[in-house]
N, C-alpha and C positions, 0 to 999 in steps of 0.2 A: 499363507496369506495373513493370518492373524499377526505374526511377528512383523510383517511389512507395515501394518497399520499402527502398531504400538507407538512409534515415534510421533505420528500424526496426532494421536489422542493425547500423548504427553505434551505436545506443543500447544494443543487446544487448552488443556488444563492449566498449563504454565501461563499462557496469555490471559486466560480468564482470571487467574489469581492476580497477576500483575496489574491488570486493568480494572480490577473489581470495584474500585471507588471512583472510576472515571466515567464521564458522560460526554456524549457528542454535544456540539454547540447548537444543534437544532432546537426549535421551540419546545419540543417534547423532552429534550435532554435524554435522548436514547442511550441505552447502555453502550459504552465504548466497544465492548467485545463484539458487538454486531458488525463493526467495520472490518476487523480482520477475518471474521467468518465470511463476510460478503466477498472479500478478495479470494478466499479459497473456493467459494462457490463459483465465482466467475471463471477462475482458472479451470476447474473441473467441468462444469456444466456448459460453459460457453466456449472454452478453449480446448477441452479434451485433454488437459494436462493431468497426468497421473503420477508424475515424479514426486515421490514423498518428500524429498529434500526441498523442492520448490514450494510445495504446499505448506510444509512446516515453516519455511521462511516467510511465507505470506501471513500465516497466523501470528508469527513473532515479529513482523516487520516494524512495528512501532514500540516494541518493548524497551529497547535501548534509548530511543529518542524521547519517549514520553513517560517512562517509569524509572525506578531506581535500578533497573537491570543493567549489569555491566557486560561488555563483550566477553569477558573472561567467564562470567557466569553462564552465558549462553553456550560458549564453547564447551564448558564442562558438562552441561546438561544435554547438549544436542550435537556436539562435535564441531570441528573446525569448519567443515564445509557449510553447514547451515548458518553458523555464526558469521561466516564470511559473506554469505549472500545478504544476510541482514545488515552487516556493516556497509555493504555497497549501497544500500538504499536508505541509510540513516543519515540525517542531517546533523551537522555539528551545531548544537544549540548554543555554543559560546559565541557564534557569529550572529551578526545582525540579520534580521529576517530577509531583507533585500539581498544580502550576500548569499544566504542559504538558497534562496530561489534562483539566483544567478548561477550558482554552482550546480544546482540540479540540472539546469539546461546544459551547462558546459560538460558535465560528466556523463550525461545520459548515454551518449554514443560509445563510451569507453567501458561501461560496466559489462559484466558477464551476461550471457544469454539468460541464465536463471534469474539474475537480478533484474534484467529487462522485463521478464515476464511478470515478476512481482510488481515492479514499478508501473507497468502498463495496467495491470489489474487495479492497482491503487488509484491511478488516474481515472479509470472507468468508474469505479465506485464513488470517487469524490465528485466527479461531474454529475453523476446520477443523484447523489445526495444534495449537491448545491442546487440542482434544478428542481428537485421535488421537496426537499426539506432543508432549505439553506440555514446557515447559522443565523440565529435570531437577529443579531446586530448588523448583518451584512446588507447594505443597500444594493440597488440594482447595479451601480457602477462597480462595486467591489465584486459582485458575482460575475459580471462580464469580464473583469480583469482576471479573475481566477481561471475562467474558461480559456482565455487567450494564453495565459502563462502555461496552463496544462498542455495546451496544444503545442506550444514551443518545446516542451519537454518531450512529448510523444513523437514529434517530428524527428527527433534524434534517436528514437527507439525503432523507427520503421524498419521493416524487413525481418523482424524477429518472429512474428506470428500473425499472419494475415487475418485470421478469424477474430483475434482479440483486437487488432487494429480496426477492423470493421465495427466491432462493438464500441470502441472508443469513438469512431466517427459518428455512429448513431447517437451516442451520448452527447457528443459535441453539437450535433444538429439541434438538440433541445436547449441550446444556450439561451439565456435570458435576452430578450429584445428590448 
């Protein structure tokens, strides 16, 4: 059992180190690491997911996109499988934001089951955060727009995990009015 958990703890330590100087955009400027931890928590405690590779990918999901981490570094540290899942949920930051958002919707249906689980947990956590602790500079229209876009991504993930989809639907029901 201990050896099964070792990669998970390494991923948590790696993500904590990589995100150590980052903060969320909420008014409290919460530590960024709370976000990947929340994904892993949703997967385990709401989805019953115990696959270590999926949980590691959830903890690492923003490292390539939002830090100086390279895909090769992730592959060396965690293997090709985990790095591949992370790659599937990583936006290309060289593209304009609107294009990245469009591509998330377009590609959602074609990613692996494991990547769909991570993406679904990410959208659940983001909706909960936007509803309860929105980015300080986001007005009501921007929050509503985010909810609608997230829903369009998740509609393309449907069928992967009914319990997590129900958790998303509950989070979506709290959308700003």
